[in-house]
N, C-alpha and C positions, 0 to 999 in steps of 0.2 A: 736710438734710431731703429725703426722697424724696417726689416728687409722683406720685401714681397717676392713671390715666386711668379716668374713669367715663363710661358712655354715658347720654345724657340724651334725653328726649322732651318735646315740647310740642305742644299743640293749635294748629292753624292754620286760619283762616277766610279762604278766598279771596274776592276782591271787588275793587272799584276800588282799595282800599287794603288791603294784606295785614295781617291782624290775627293776632298770635301770642300765645298764653297763656304763663304762667310755665313755664319748663322744670322737669322733675322727673327725678330720678336713676332710671334703670332698674336699673343694677347697676354695681358696681365691677369693672373688667376684670382688675385685677392687673397690667396692662401699665404700662410706663414711657413717657413721651412720646418720640416718635421722628419727626423731621421728614423723615427720609430714606426710611423704609420704611413702606408701608401695613401696618397691624397687624390690621385687621379688615375684614370684608365683611358686608353685610346681604343676606339672601335677597330675591328680588323681591317676595315677599308681605309682607316686613317682620316676619316672625314669628320668624326665627332669625338668629343671628350666628355667624360663623366667626372665631375669634381665633387669631392667630399668636403662640404662646407657646413659650418654650424648654422642651425636654424635661428633666424632673427625674429624678434617680435613675440607676441603673446601666443604661445603654442601649448596646448594641453600636454602634460608630461606623459600621459598614457593613452595615446591614440591607438585604438584597436586596428589590427590588420586581420583580414579574413583570407585564409588560404583555401582554395577549392581544389581538391584532388580528383582525378579522373573526370575532369570537366568535359572531355570529349564524349563521354557516355550520354550526356544530356543533349547532344546535338541531334537534329532530325536526321533520319536515315533515308 
């Protein structure tokens, strides 16, 4: 049996005693549990998620990446 990972949210009320509401499922991630590697991050505003998922399909194994340093020097002044 495969167990998937879903992200959940719940309302929290701060105070002398932390009060939390019932969690609700936001969405199923399609990820498998992994205690060794972080598989997602949440943006600081809490509105977006970045998921680390394996690439599917026919993808070249060595796709080049170009990194441009000091790119602001090329901007018009």
